[in-house]
mmCIF file of the C-alpha atoms, coordinates in Angstrom:
data_MODEL
# 
_entry.id   MODEL 
# 
loop_
_atom_site.group_PDB 
_atom_site.id 
_atom_site.type_symbol 
_atom_site.label_atom_id 
_atom_site.label_alt_id 
_atom_site.label_comp_id 
_atom_site.label_asym_id 
_atom_site.label_entity_id 
_atom_site.label_seq_id 
_atom_site.pdbx_PDB_ins_code 
_atom_site.Cartn_x 
_atom_site.Cartn_y 
_atom_site.Cartn_z 
_atom_site.occupancy 
_atom_site.B_iso_or_equiv 
_atom_site.pdbx_formal_charge 
_atom_site.auth_seq_id 
_atom_site.auth_comp_id 
_atom_site.auth_asym_id 
_atom_site.auth_atom_id 
_atom_site.pdbx_PDB_model_num 
ATOM 1   C CA . MET A 1 1   ? 0.029  -0.247  0.050   1.00 0.00 ? 1   MET A CA 1 
ATOM 2   C CA . ILE A 1 2   ? 1.363  3.485   -0.938  1.00 0.00 ? 2   ILE A CA 1 
ATOM 3   C CA . ARG A 1 3   ? 1.241  5.471   2.628   1.00 0.00 ? 3   ARG A CA 1 
ATOM 4   C CA . LEU A 1 4   ? 1.616  9.063   2.460   1.00 0.00 ? 4   LEU A CA 1 
ATOM 5   C CA . LEU A 1 5   ? 3.435  11.168  5.423   1.00 0.00 ? 5   LEU A CA 1 
ATOM 6   C CA . GLY A 1 6   ? 1.531  14.591  5.586   1.00 0.00 ? 6   GLY A CA 1 
ATOM 7   C CA . SER A 1 7   ? -0.896 15.628  2.722   1.00 0.00 ? 7   SER A CA 1 
ATOM 8   C CA . LEU A 1 8   ? -0.486 16.503  -0.834  1.00 0.00 ? 8   LEU A CA 1 
ATOM 9   C CA . PRO A 1 9   ? -1.091 20.037  -2.227  1.00 0.00 ? 9   PRO A CA 1 
ATOM 10  C CA . ASN A 1 10  ? -3.726 20.099  -5.242  1.00 0.00 ? 10  ASN A CA 1 
ATOM 11  C CA . ALA A 1 11  ? -1.354 21.149  -7.936  1.00 0.00 ? 11  ALA A CA 1 
ATOM 12  C CA . VAL A 1 12  ? 2.403  20.045  -7.275  1.00 0.00 ? 12  VAL A CA 1 
ATOM 13  C CA . THR A 1 13  ? 5.647  19.370  -9.220  1.00 0.00 ? 13  THR A CA 1 
ATOM 14  C CA . VAL A 1 14  ? 7.230  16.326  -9.331  1.00 0.00 ? 14  VAL A CA 1 
ATOM 15  C CA . ALA A 1 15  ? 10.900 15.647  -9.370  1.00 0.00 ? 15  ALA A CA 1 
ATOM 16  C CA . VAL A 1 16  ? 11.153 12.725  -12.451 1.00 0.00 ? 16  VAL A CA 1 
ATOM 17  C CA . SER A 1 17  ? 14.385 10.812  -12.833 1.00 0.00 ? 17  SER A CA 1 
ATOM 18  C CA . GLY A 1 18  ? 13.080 7.936   -15.350 1.00 0.00 ? 18  GLY A CA 1 
ATOM 19  C CA . GLY A 1 19  ? 13.374 5.345   -12.612 1.00 0.00 ? 19  GLY A CA 1 
ATOM 20  C CA . VAL A 1 20  ? 10.401 3.362   -11.414 1.00 0.00 ? 20  VAL A CA 1 
ATOM 21  C CA . ASP A 1 21  ? 9.986  5.541   -8.177  1.00 0.00 ? 21  ASP A CA 1 
ATOM 22  C CA . SER A 1 22  ? 9.827  8.844   -9.673  1.00 0.00 ? 22  SER A CA 1 
ATOM 23  C CA . MET A 1 23  ? 7.252  7.586   -12.370 1.00 0.00 ? 23  MET A CA 1 
ATOM 24  C CA . ALA A 1 24  ? 4.929  5.750   -10.249 1.00 0.00 ? 24  ALA A CA 1 
ATOM 25  C CA . ILE A 1 25  ? 4.802  8.550   -7.971  1.00 0.00 ? 25  ILE A CA 1 
ATOM 26  C CA . ALA A 1 26  ? 4.069  10.897  -10.845 1.00 0.00 ? 26  ALA A CA 1 
ATOM 27  C CA . ASP A 1 27  ? 1.204  8.466   -11.944 1.00 0.00 ? 27  ASP A CA 1 
ATOM 28  C CA . PHE A 1 28  ? -0.490 7.867   -8.520  1.00 0.00 ? 28  PHE A CA 1 
ATOM 29  C CA . ILE A 1 29  ? -0.511 11.975  -8.100  1.00 0.00 ? 29  ILE A CA 1 
ATOM 30  C CA . GLY A 1 30  ? -1.812 12.876  -11.403 1.00 0.00 ? 30  GLY A CA 1 
ATOM 31  C CA . ARG A 1 31  ? -4.680 10.435  -10.911 1.00 0.00 ? 31  ARG A CA 1 
ATOM 32  C CA . THR A 1 32  ? -6.324 12.946  -8.648  1.00 0.00 ? 32  THR A CA 1 
ATOM 33  C CA . ARG A 1 33  ? -4.089 16.132  -8.754  1.00 0.00 ? 33  ARG A CA 1 
ATOM 34  C CA . SER A 1 34  ? -2.835 18.792  -10.962 1.00 0.00 ? 34  SER A CA 1 
ATOM 35  C CA . ILE A 1 35  ? 0.780  18.236  -12.064 1.00 0.00 ? 35  ILE A CA 1 
ATOM 36  C CA . ARG A 1 36  ? 4.079  19.056  -13.877 1.00 0.00 ? 36  ARG A CA 1 
ATOM 37  C CA . CYS A 1 37  ? 7.122  17.258  -13.705 1.00 0.00 ? 37  CYS A CA 1 
ATOM 38  C CA . ALA A 1 38  ? 10.766 18.272  -13.447 1.00 0.00 ? 38  ALA A CA 1 
ATOM 39  C CA . PHE A 1 39  ? 13.715 16.272  -14.909 1.00 0.00 ? 39  PHE A CA 1 
ATOM 40  C CA . PHE A 1 40  ? 17.375 16.874  -14.385 1.00 0.00 ? 40  PHE A CA 1 
ATOM 41  C CA . HIS A 1 41  ? 19.991 15.683  -17.093 1.00 0.00 ? 41  HIS A CA 1 
ATOM 42  C CA . HIS A 1 42  ? 23.308 14.808  -15.465 1.00 0.00 ? 42  HIS A CA 1 
ATOM 43  C CA . GLY A 1 43  ? 25.188 14.779  -18.366 1.00 0.00 ? 43  GLY A CA 1 
ATOM 44  C CA . THR A 1 44  ? 25.279 10.789  -18.833 1.00 0.00 ? 44  THR A CA 1 
ATOM 45  C CA . GLN A 1 45  ? 24.123 8.400   -21.620 1.00 0.00 ? 45  GLN A CA 1 
ATOM 46  C CA . THR A 1 46  ? 21.506 7.093   -18.846 1.00 0.00 ? 46  THR A CA 1 
ATOM 47  C CA . SER A 1 47  ? 20.185 10.523  -18.368 1.00 0.00 ? 47  SER A CA 1 
ATOM 48  C CA . GLU A 1 48  ? 19.704 10.915  -22.330 1.00 0.00 ? 48  GLU A CA 1 
ATOM 49  C CA . HIS A 1 49  ? 17.373 7.905   -22.295 1.00 0.00 ? 49  HIS A CA 1 
ATOM 50  C CA . ALA A 1 50  ? 15.882 8.504   -19.076 1.00 0.00 ? 50  ALA A CA 1 
ATOM 51  C CA . GLN A 1 51  ? 14.965 12.249  -20.387 1.00 0.00 ? 51  GLN A CA 1 
ATOM 52  C CA . GLU A 1 52  ? 13.229 10.794  -23.780 1.00 0.00 ? 52  GLU A CA 1 
ATOM 53  C CA . VAL A 1 53  ? 10.796 8.318   -21.310 1.00 0.00 ? 53  VAL A CA 1 
ATOM 54  C CA . VAL A 1 54  ? 9.692  11.225  -19.531 1.00 0.00 ? 54  VAL A CA 1 
ATOM 55  C CA . ARG A 1 55  ? 9.269  13.487  -22.031 1.00 0.00 ? 55  ARG A CA 1 
ATOM 56  C CA . GLN A 1 56  ? 7.149  10.972  -23.914 1.00 0.00 ? 56  GLN A CA 1 
ATOM 57  C CA . TYR A 1 57  ? 4.976  10.019  -21.061 1.00 0.00 ? 57  TYR A CA 1 
ATOM 58  C CA . CYS A 1 58  ? 4.559  13.606  -19.999 1.00 0.00 ? 58  CYS A CA 1 
ATOM 59  C CA . LYS A 1 59  ? 3.395  14.232  -23.636 1.00 0.00 ? 59  LYS A CA 1 
ATOM 60  C CA . GLU A 1 60  ? 0.711  11.197  -23.351 1.00 0.00 ? 60  GLU A CA 1 
ATOM 61  C CA . ARG A 1 61  ? -0.412 12.516  -20.125 1.00 0.00 ? 61  ARG A CA 1 
ATOM 62  C CA . GLY A 1 62  ? -0.722 16.155  -20.805 1.00 0.00 ? 62  GLY A CA 1 
ATOM 63  C CA . TRP A 1 63  ? 1.775  17.366  -18.205 1.00 0.00 ? 63  TRP A CA 1 
ATOM 64  C CA . ASP A 1 64  ? 4.270  20.437  -18.274 1.00 0.00 ? 64  ASP A CA 1 
ATOM 65  C CA . LEU A 1 65  ? 7.648  19.127  -18.131 1.00 0.00 ? 65  LEU A CA 1 
ATOM 66  C CA . ILE A 1 66  ? 10.739 21.484  -16.825 1.00 0.00 ? 66  ILE A CA 1 
ATOM 67  C CA . GLU A 1 67  ? 13.906 20.503  -17.629 1.00 0.00 ? 67  GLU A CA 1 
ATOM 68  C CA . SER A 1 68  ? 17.474 21.627  -16.679 1.00 0.00 ? 68  SER A CA 1 
ATOM 69  C CA . ARG A 1 69  ? 20.815 19.794  -17.213 1.00 0.00 ? 69  ARG A CA 1 
ATOM 70  C CA . ILE A 1 70  ? 24.361 20.021  -15.389 1.00 0.00 ? 70  ILE A CA 1 
ATOM 71  C CA . SER A 1 71  ? 26.203 22.875  -16.641 1.00 0.00 ? 71  SER A CA 1 
ATOM 72  C CA . THR A 1 72  ? 29.534 22.946  -14.090 1.00 0.00 ? 72  THR A CA 1 
ATOM 73  C CA . ASP A 1 73  ? 32.551 20.635  -14.046 1.00 0.00 ? 73  ASP A CA 1 
ATOM 74  C CA . ARG A 1 74  ? 32.883 18.484  -11.227 1.00 0.00 ? 74  ARG A CA 1 
ATOM 75  C CA . PRO A 1 75  ? 35.430 19.963  -8.335  1.00 0.00 ? 75  PRO A CA 1 
ATOM 76  C CA . PHE A 1 76  ? 38.339 17.301  -8.089  1.00 0.00 ? 76  PHE A CA 1 
ATOM 77  C CA . ASP A 1 77  ? 37.369 16.668  -4.211  1.00 0.00 ? 77  ASP A CA 1 
ATOM 78  C CA . CYS A 1 78  ? 33.924 15.685  -5.348  1.00 0.00 ? 78  CYS A CA 1 
ATOM 79  C CA . SER A 1 79  ? 32.634 12.458  -5.957  1.00 0.00 ? 79  SER A CA 1 
ATOM 80  C CA . PRO A 1 80  ? 30.155 12.151  -9.366  1.00 0.00 ? 80  PRO A CA 1 
ATOM 81  C CA . GLU A 1 81  ? 27.212 11.328  -6.940  1.00 0.00 ? 81  GLU A CA 1 
ATOM 82  C CA . GLU A 1 82  ? 27.398 14.119  -4.816  1.00 0.00 ? 82  GLU A CA 1 
ATOM 83  C CA . HIS A 1 83  ? 28.237 16.658  -7.756  1.00 0.00 ? 83  HIS A CA 1 
ATOM 84  C CA . TRP A 1 84  ? 25.471 15.476  -9.234  1.00 0.00 ? 84  TRP A CA 1 
ATOM 85  C CA . ARG A 1 85  ? 23.464 15.457  -5.958  1.00 0.00 ? 85  ARG A CA 1 
ATOM 86  C CA . ASN A 1 86  ? 24.041 19.176  -5.502  1.00 0.00 ? 86  ASN A CA 1 
ATOM 87  C CA . GLN A 1 87  ? 23.462 20.124  -8.747  1.00 0.00 ? 87  GLN A CA 1 
ATOM 88  C CA . ARG A 1 88  ? 19.944 18.345  -8.945  1.00 0.00 ? 88  ARG A CA 1 
ATOM 89  C CA . TYR A 1 89  ? 19.002 20.025  -5.937  1.00 0.00 ? 89  TYR A CA 1 
ATOM 90  C CA . ASN A 1 90  ? 19.963 23.388  -6.891  1.00 0.00 ? 90  ASN A CA 1 
ATOM 91  C CA . PHE A 1 91  ? 17.591 23.048  -9.655  1.00 0.00 ? 91  PHE A CA 1 
ATOM 92  C CA . LEU A 1 92  ? 14.755 21.817  -7.728  1.00 0.00 ? 92  LEU A CA 1 
ATOM 93  C CA . ASP A 1 93  ? 15.488 24.568  -5.300  1.00 0.00 ? 93  ASP A CA 1 
ATOM 94  C CA . SER A 1 94  ? 15.607 27.215  -8.046  1.00 0.00 ? 94  SER A CA 1 
ATOM 95  C CA . LEU A 1 95  ? 11.741 26.497  -8.979  1.00 0.00 ? 95  LEU A CA 1 
ATOM 96  C CA . ASP A 1 96  ? 8.561  28.624  -8.169  1.00 0.00 ? 96  ASP A CA 1 
ATOM 97  C CA . CYS A 1 97  ? 7.090  26.006  -5.813  1.00 0.00 ? 97  CYS A CA 1 
ATOM 98  C CA . ASP A 1 98  ? 7.757  22.646  -3.431  1.00 0.00 ? 98  ASP A CA 1 
ATOM 99  C CA . VAL A 1 99  ? 8.972  19.584  -5.458  1.00 0.00 ? 99  VAL A CA 1 
ATOM 100 C CA . ILE A 1 100 ? 8.340  16.220  -4.463  1.00 0.00 ? 100 ILE A CA 1 
ATOM 101 C CA . THR A 1 101 ? 10.797 13.655  -4.859  1.00 0.00 ? 101 THR A CA 1 
ATOM 102 C CA . GLY A 1 102 ? 10.573 9.384   -5.194  1.00 0.00 ? 102 GLY A CA 1 
ATOM 103 C CA . HIS A 1 103 ? 12.280 9.107   -1.825  1.00 0.00 ? 103 HIS A CA 1 
ATOM 104 C CA . HIS A 1 104 ? 10.554 5.647   0.016   1.00 0.00 ? 104 HIS A CA 1 
ATOM 105 C CA . LEU A 1 105 ? 11.356 3.754   2.649   1.00 0.00 ? 105 LEU A CA 1 
ATOM 106 C CA . ASP A 1 106 ? 13.945 1.553   1.626   1.00 0.00 ? 106 ASP A CA 1 
ATOM 107 C CA . ASP A 1 107 ? 16.035 4.911   0.825   1.00 0.00 ? 107 ASP A CA 1 
ATOM 108 C CA . CYS A 1 108 ? 15.519 5.660   4.302   1.00 0.00 ? 108 CYS A CA 1 
ATOM 109 C CA . VAL A 1 109 ? 16.668 2.353   5.337   1.00 0.00 ? 109 VAL A CA 1 
ATOM 110 C CA . GLU A 1 110 ? 19.865 2.828   3.323   1.00 0.00 ? 110 GLU A CA 1 
ATOM 111 C CA . THR A 1 111 ? 20.467 6.101   4.713   1.00 0.00 ? 111 THR A CA 1 
ATOM 112 C CA . TYR A 1 112 ? 20.006 5.060   8.111   1.00 0.00 ? 112 TYR A CA 1 
ATOM 113 C CA . LEU A 1 113 ? 22.258 1.778   7.755   1.00 0.00 ? 113 LEU A CA 1 
ATOM 114 C CA . TRP A 1 114 ? 24.931 4.207   5.745   1.00 0.00 ? 114 TRP A CA 1 
ATOM 115 C CA . SER A 1 115 ? 24.906 7.061   8.482   1.00 0.00 ? 115 SER A CA 1 
ATOM 116 C CA . VAL A 1 116 ? 25.276 4.162   11.323  1.00 0.00 ? 116 VAL A CA 1 
ATOM 117 C CA . ILE A 1 117 ? 28.650 2.947   9.627   1.00 0.00 ? 117 ILE A CA 1 
ATOM 118 C CA . HIS A 1 118 ? 29.765 6.399   9.450   1.00 0.00 ? 118 HIS A CA 1 
ATOM 119 C CA . GLY A 1 119 ? 29.101 6.878   13.352  1.00 0.00 ? 119 GLY A CA 1 
ATOM 120 C CA . THR A 1 120 ? 25.841 9.366   13.371  1.00 0.00 ? 120 THR A CA 1 
ATOM 121 C CA . ALA A 1 121 ? 22.327 7.431   12.595  1.00 0.00 ? 121 ALA A CA 1 
ATOM 122 C CA . LYS A 1 122 ? 20.163 9.566   10.490  1.00 0.00 ? 122 LYS A CA 1 
ATOM 123 C CA . VAL A 1 123 ? 16.955 9.474   8.496   1.00 0.00 ? 123 VAL A CA 1 
ATOM 124 C CA . ILE A 1 124 ? 16.184 11.297  5.234   1.00 0.00 ? 124 ILE A CA 1 
ATOM 125 C CA . PRO A 1 125 ? 13.933 14.290  6.469   1.00 0.00 ? 125 PRO A CA 1 
ATOM 126 C CA . TYR A 1 126 ? 10.452 15.352  4.787   1.00 0.00 ? 126 TYR A CA 1 
ATOM 127 C CA . ARG A 1 127 ? 11.783 18.680  4.062   1.00 0.00 ? 127 ARG A CA 1 
ATOM 128 C CA . ARG A 1 128 ? 14.916 19.853  2.278   1.00 0.00 ? 128 ARG A CA 1 
ATOM 129 C CA . ASN A 1 129 ? 14.462 23.680  1.439   1.00 0.00 ? 129 ASN A CA 1 
ATOM 130 C CA . ARG A 1 130 ? 12.112 23.168  -1.381  1.00 0.00 ? 130 ARG A CA 1 
ATOM 131 C CA . VAL A 1 131 ? 11.987 19.714  -1.797  1.00 0.00 ? 131 VAL A CA 1 
ATOM 132 C CA . ILE A 1 132 ? 9.279  17.466  0.116   1.00 0.00 ? 132 ILE A CA 1 
ATOM 133 C CA . ARG A 1 133 ? 9.312  13.875  0.741   1.00 0.00 ? 133 ARG A CA 1 
ATOM 134 C CA . PRO A 1 134 ? 5.739  12.693  1.267   1.00 0.00 ? 134 PRO A CA 1 
ATOM 135 C CA . PHE A 1 135 ? 6.385  8.682   0.318   1.00 0.00 ? 135 PHE A CA 1 
ATOM 136 C CA . LEU A 1 136 ? 9.084  8.047   2.952   1.00 0.00 ? 136 LEU A CA 1 
ATOM 137 C CA . LEU A 1 137 ? 6.834  5.423   4.437   1.00 0.00 ? 137 LEU A CA 1 
ATOM 138 C CA . THR A 1 138 ? 6.218  3.661   1.111   1.00 0.00 ? 138 THR A CA 1 
ATOM 139 C CA . LYS A 1 139 ? 8.349  0.521   0.289   1.00 0.00 ? 139 LYS A CA 1 
ATOM 140 C CA . LYS A 1 140 ? 10.001 0.470   -3.002  1.00 0.00 ? 140 LYS A CA 1 
ATOM 141 C CA . THR A 1 141 ? 7.877  -3.006  -3.872  1.00 0.00 ? 141 THR A CA 1 
ATOM 142 C CA . GLU A 1 142 ? 4.906  -1.148  -3.673  1.00 0.00 ? 142 GLU A CA 1 
ATOM 143 C CA . LEU A 1 143 ? 6.343  1.703   -5.783  1.00 0.00 ? 143 LEU A CA 1 
ATOM 144 C CA . ILE A 1 144 ? 7.349  -1.359  -8.426  1.00 0.00 ? 144 ILE A CA 1 
ATOM 145 C CA . SER A 1 145 ? 3.711  -3.272  -7.839  1.00 0.00 ? 145 SER A CA 1 
ATOM 146 C CA . TRP A 1 146 ? 1.895  0.037   -8.891  1.00 0.00 ? 146 TRP A CA 1 
ATOM 147 C CA . ALA A 1 147 ? 4.094  1.168   -11.897 1.00 0.00 ? 147 ALA A CA 1 
ATOM 148 C CA . GLU A 1 148 ? 3.635  -2.329  -13.575 1.00 0.00 ? 148 GLU A CA 1 
ATOM 149 C CA . ARG A 1 149 ? -0.451 -2.913  -12.606 1.00 0.00 ? 149 ARG A CA 1 
ATOM 150 C CA . ASN A 1 150 ? -0.859 0.500   -14.373 1.00 0.00 ? 150 ASN A CA 1 
ATOM 151 C CA . ASN A 1 151 ? 1.382  0.287   -16.938 1.00 0.00 ? 151 ASN A CA 1 
ATOM 152 C CA . VAL A 1 152 ? 3.595  2.859   -16.470 1.00 0.00 ? 152 VAL A CA 1 
ATOM 153 C CA . PRO A 1 153 ? 6.764  3.289   -18.238 1.00 0.00 ? 153 PRO A CA 1 
ATOM 154 C CA . TRP A 1 154 ? 10.507 3.494   -16.260 1.00 0.00 ? 154 TRP A CA 1 
ATOM 155 C CA . LEU A 1 155 ? 13.951 3.186   -17.207 1.00 0.00 ? 155 LEU A CA 1 
ATOM 156 C CA . GLU A 1 156 ? 16.310 0.892   -15.030 1.00 0.00 ? 156 GLU A CA 1 
ATOM 157 C CA . ASP A 1 157 ? 19.783 2.569   -14.236 1.00 0.00 ? 157 ASP A CA 1 
ATOM 158 C CA . PHE A 1 158 ? 21.982 -0.398  -14.285 1.00 0.00 ? 158 PHE A CA 1 
ATOM 159 C CA . THR A 1 159 ? 24.666 1.929   -12.443 1.00 0.00 ? 159 THR A CA 1 
ATOM 160 C CA . ASN A 1 160 ? 22.471 1.765   -9.475  1.00 0.00 ? 160 ASN A CA 1 
ATOM 161 C CA . LYS A 1 161 ? 24.257 -2.292  -9.522  1.00 0.00 ? 161 LYS A CA 1 
ATOM 162 C CA . ASP A 1 162 ? 27.557 -0.669  -9.815  1.00 0.00 ? 162 ASP A CA 1 
ATOM 163 C CA . THR A 1 163 ? 29.114 -1.416  -6.074  1.00 0.00 ? 163 THR A CA 1 
ATOM 164 C CA . LYS A 1 164 ? 32.246 0.860   -6.673  1.00 0.00 ? 164 LYS A CA 1 
ATOM 165 C CA . TYR A 1 165 ? 29.708 3.573   -5.171  1.00 0.00 ? 165 TYR A CA 1 
ATOM 166 C CA . THR A 1 166 ? 29.147 3.199   -1.788  1.00 0.00 ? 166 THR A CA 1 
ATOM 167 C CA . ARG A 1 167 ? 25.258 3.932   -1.592  1.00 0.00 ? 167 ARG A CA 1 
ATOM 168 C CA . ASN A 1 168 ? 24.840 1.160   -3.890  1.00 0.00 ? 168 ASN A CA 1 
ATOM 169 C CA . TYR A 1 169 ? 27.277 -1.046  -1.998  1.00 0.00 ? 169 TYR A CA 1 
ATOM 170 C CA . ILE A 1 170 ? 24.911 -0.810  1.282   1.00 0.00 ? 170 ILE A CA 1 
ATOM 171 C CA . ARG A 1 171 ? 22.028 -1.498  -0.967  1.00 0.00 ? 171 ARG A CA 1 
ATOM 172 C CA . GLU A 1 172 ? 23.380 -4.603  -2.473  1.00 0.00 ? 172 GLU A CA 1 
ATOM 173 C CA . HIS A 1 173 ? 25.415 -6.197  0.298   1.00 0.00 ? 173 HIS A CA 1 
ATOM 174 C CA . VAL A 1 174 ? 24.502 -4.463  3.523   1.00 0.00 ? 174 VAL A CA 1 
ATOM 175 C CA . VAL A 1 175 ? 20.683 -4.158  3.623   1.00 0.00 ? 175 VAL A CA 1 
ATOM 176 C CA . PRO A 1 176 ? 19.826 -8.094  2.979   1.00 0.00 ? 176 PRO A CA 1 
ATOM 177 C CA . HIS A 1 177 ? 22.002 -9.084  5.993   1.00 0.00 ? 177 HIS A CA 1 
ATOM 178 C CA . ALA A 1 178 ? 20.631 -6.124  8.094   1.00 0.00 ? 178 ALA A CA 1 
ATOM 179 C CA . PHE A 1 179 ? 17.000 -7.215  7.641   1.00 0.00 ? 179 PHE A CA 1 
ATOM 180 C CA . GLU A 1 180 ? 18.174 -11.056 8.318   1.00 0.00 ? 180 GLU A CA 1 
ATOM 181 C CA . VAL A 1 181 ? 19.087 -9.486  12.094  1.00 0.00 ? 181 VAL A CA 1 
ATOM 182 C CA . ASN A 1 182 ? 16.498 -7.435  12.275  1.00 0.00 ? 182 ASN A CA 1 
ATOM 183 C CA . PRO A 1 183 ? 13.336 -8.509  9.852   1.00 0.00 ? 183 PRO A CA 1 
ATOM 184 C CA . GLY A 1 184 ? 11.269 -5.515  11.392  1.00 0.00 ? 184 GLY A CA 1 
ATOM 185 C CA . LEU A 1 185 ? 13.916 -2.571  10.168  1.00 0.00 ? 185 LEU A CA 1 
ATOM 186 C CA . HIS A 1 186 ? 11.461 -0.843  7.988   1.00 0.00 ? 186 HIS A CA 1 
ATOM 187 C CA . LYS A 1 187 ? 8.853  -0.366  11.012  1.00 0.00 ? 187 LYS A CA 1 
ATOM 188 C CA . MET A 1 188 ? 11.730 0.927   13.030  1.00 0.00 ? 188 MET A CA 1 
ATOM 189 C CA . VAL A 1 189 ? 12.910 3.284   10.244  1.00 0.00 ? 189 VAL A CA 1 
ATOM 190 C CA . ALA A 1 190 ? 9.636  4.403   9.611   1.00 0.00 ? 190 ALA A CA 1 
ATOM 191 C CA . LYS A 1 191 ? 9.011  5.169   13.330  1.00 0.00 ? 191 LYS A CA 1 
ATOM 192 C CA . LYS A 1 192 ? 12.312 7.281   13.194  1.00 0.00 ? 192 LYS A CA 1 
ATOM 193 C CA . VAL A 1 193 ? 11.184 9.259   10.089  1.00 0.00 ? 193 VAL A CA 1 
ATOM 194 C CA . LYS A 1 194 ? 7.674  10.278  11.859  1.00 0.00 ? 194 LYS A CA 1 
ATOM 195 C CA . ILE A 1 195 ? 9.259  11.377  14.747  1.00 0.00 ? 195 ILE A CA 1 
ATOM 196 C CA . ARG A 1 196 ? 11.899 13.530  12.982  1.00 0.00 ? 196 ARG A CA 1 
ATOM 197 C CA . ALA A 1 197 ? 9.127  14.847  10.388  1.00 0.00 ? 197 ALA A CA 1 
ATOM 198 C CA . LYS A 1 198 ? 6.703  15.769  13.355  1.00 0.00 ? 198 LYS A CA 1 
ATOM 199 C CA . ILE A 1 199 ? 4.036  14.456  11.422  1.00 0.00 ? 199 ILE A CA 1 
ATOM 200 C CA . ASP A 1 200 ? 1.510  11.930  11.972  1.00 0.00 ? 200 ASP A CA 1 
# 
């Protein structure tokens, strides 16, 4: 079941990457509300393909699409992931309204485990400047199920399997073992998310 943290405004902007999470969320919201989408091109071949998926879907649904792309070189002391994330958030924060992203409960679990390993337990906040994350209580499997049941197109980003990136390593190798130790990890992290968000 798709669960919301807080409420959704009647007119919203949804950040879409072409992946299943954001595409399912855009479809879910767009069935009951007026939406527009925002896409950020990371300057990669994957982004090129994703942009076409997003453009076509928005055209079919009659949704407005705002687009931007990376325009600065990566600093030598900044990882590609961090540079992409910083540039993407700069774009989203520049928009004229709050923007919904596709972050979900499994992202929260990954972030929690990653941060614990680095010494300080953290959960993804509900709000970051212009960005709001109403789907932090929804499991990724529910978003995949929604997309499959409603014929929502998406693009698999196979770089997400590349474990040279720390986040991917956590997802592929640490998270499965963590659930073996604590099968209630989703419930525990969801409680922490709600406490931080201060939203019932």
